[in-house]
N, C-alpha and C positions, 0 to 999 in steps of 0.2 A: 584739271579736266572739267570742262563745262558740259555735264551730262544733261541733255534736254529730255530724253525719254529712255526708259529701259523696261525690259520685260524678260521673264524667264524663257529659256528654250526647252524643248521637249526632253533633252538629255541631261538637264541639270545646270547648264551654263546660263549666261546672261548676254542678251543682245542689247547694245546701247547705241543711241543716236547722240553724237557728240559734236559740239561746235568747237572747232579749233584747227590746229595745224598738224596734219598727219605726220610730218617729219619730226615732230616733238613728242610723239607718243612712245612711252616706254613699254612696248609690247614685244613679244617674241618676233613678230613679223609685221611689216607694213606691206600693203599691196600697192604696186605701181600700176597705173593705167597706161599700159605700154602698147607699142605697135609690134607687129610680128617680127620686125628686124631688130628690135630693142635699140632703136636709134636715139631715144630719149631727147628728141629735138624741141618739144614744146609742152606747155601745160604742166600738169602734176609731174609727169615723167622728167621733165627738164629740172624742176625744182628738187626732186628726190636725188637725181644723179649729181646735181651741182653740190647739194648739201652733204651727200654721202661721200663724194670724192672719187678719185680715179679708179678705185677698186670696182665700183659698180660698172663703170664704162668698160674696163678691161674684161671683167668676168662676163658681161653681157655680150661683148664681141666674141669671146671664146665660146660661149654657149651657142650662139648662132652658127659659128663655124663648125662646131661639133654636131649639133642637132638639126640645123636648118631653121627656117622660120618657125616662130612659136605659134601653135594653134590655139584656138579659143579655149578648148577643154583641157589643155595640159600646159599650165604656166611654167615659165622658167623661174629660177631663183638664183640669187647672188648673195654674197655677204653684204653687210650694211654700211661698211666704211665708218664714217663719223656720226652716223645716226644712232639714236638710243634704242635700237632694236637688235635682233640677232641676224635677221634675214630681210631681204626685199624679194617679194614674190611678184613677178612680172606677168600680170594677167592682160590678155589681149581682148578688148571688147570690140563690138562691131561699130562700123561707121554707119550712121543713120542714112538710109537711102529711101525713106518714104513709109516705112512701117509694116513690112510684111512679118509674118510669124517667125521667119528665119532670123530676123534681127533680135527678136525677143529670145529665141533659143540660143543664139550666140552669146548674148549678155548673161543669160542663166548659166551657160556652160563656163563662162569666164569666172563668175562668182563661185560656182560649185567646184570648179577646177582649183581655184585658189584655196578653198577650204580643204579639199582633198590633199593638195600639196602640203599644206600646213600640218595636216594630220599625219602624213607620211614622215614628216620631219619631227614628229613627236611634240609639236608646239602646243601651248596652252592659251595663248592670246594672239589676236590678229586685229589689225585695223585696216579698213577699206576706204578708198575715196569713192566718189560717185562715178564709177567707171563709165566711160563713153558719153557723159553728159556735157563735157566741155567742148573741145575742138572737134570731136566726132559727132556732135549735134544730136545725140539721142535725147528725146524729150524727157525732162526731169521727172515729171509725175509718172510717166510710163516706166521709166527706169526704176523708180522707187518701188512700184508694184512688182516688177520682175525681181528686183533685188530681195525684197522682203519674202516673196514666195520661195526663191532659191535658197535662202538661208534657212527658213523654217523646214522646207522639204528635206534639205540636206541632213539636218540634225534628227529629224524624224526617222530617216533611213540609216543613220549612223549613231545609234545611242552609245556606242563605245568610244566615240571621239574624245580625245584628250582636250580639245578646245573648249574652254569654259568662259572665256572673255572675248566676245566678238563685238567690235566697234565699227560703226560707220561714221567716219570723221569728215565733216563738211565745214568749209570755211566761208563761203559767200552766201549772202542773204537770200537770193533767189533760189538757190539749190536747197538751202535749209528750209525755206518756206514750203517748197514743193514736197520735200520728203516728210516734213512734219504733217502736212495736210493728209498725205496718204497714210502715214503711221496712225494719226488720230482717227481717221475714218475706219481703218481696220480694227482698231481697239474698240471703237463704238459698236461696230458690227459684231464683235465677240461678246459684248455685254448683253 
């Protein structure tokens, strides 16, 4: 695991920024950047579903049939298939449409909804991709700011959370650079 940055969370856990492949993370759950129909047609979603195998596709279809489209604040979850985790949490981020506060709120809801789902499942570790920054077009630096605030605020409000290992796993250089710049600026402001 190539940890680029890490810092403690208010509840005693650790938040890490990691360069790597989310599908190779040996954590309790990885988060899939999904669409509301759990179609897994492109981006990170397609890679996760392909590497995980048919169980992810089948359980995703069953979830939507039973519960309907997945909202931003309440992610779905499936088994992981062939991946080295226990669950895949399918979080629906917003499609970028120009930058109103509603888009930030939807991204925040997706991140915090995934943390809440993991907590409900009694998990201790989770890995996130940069939700909505790929084919959904959310600006990377803006997404980083929303993501970091969402994680910090969630654990400040949930000191009882069993989640102790929270990873943001990024694989491409432009996304890594954007998230690193925001991380470093926030750490400098804390000092």
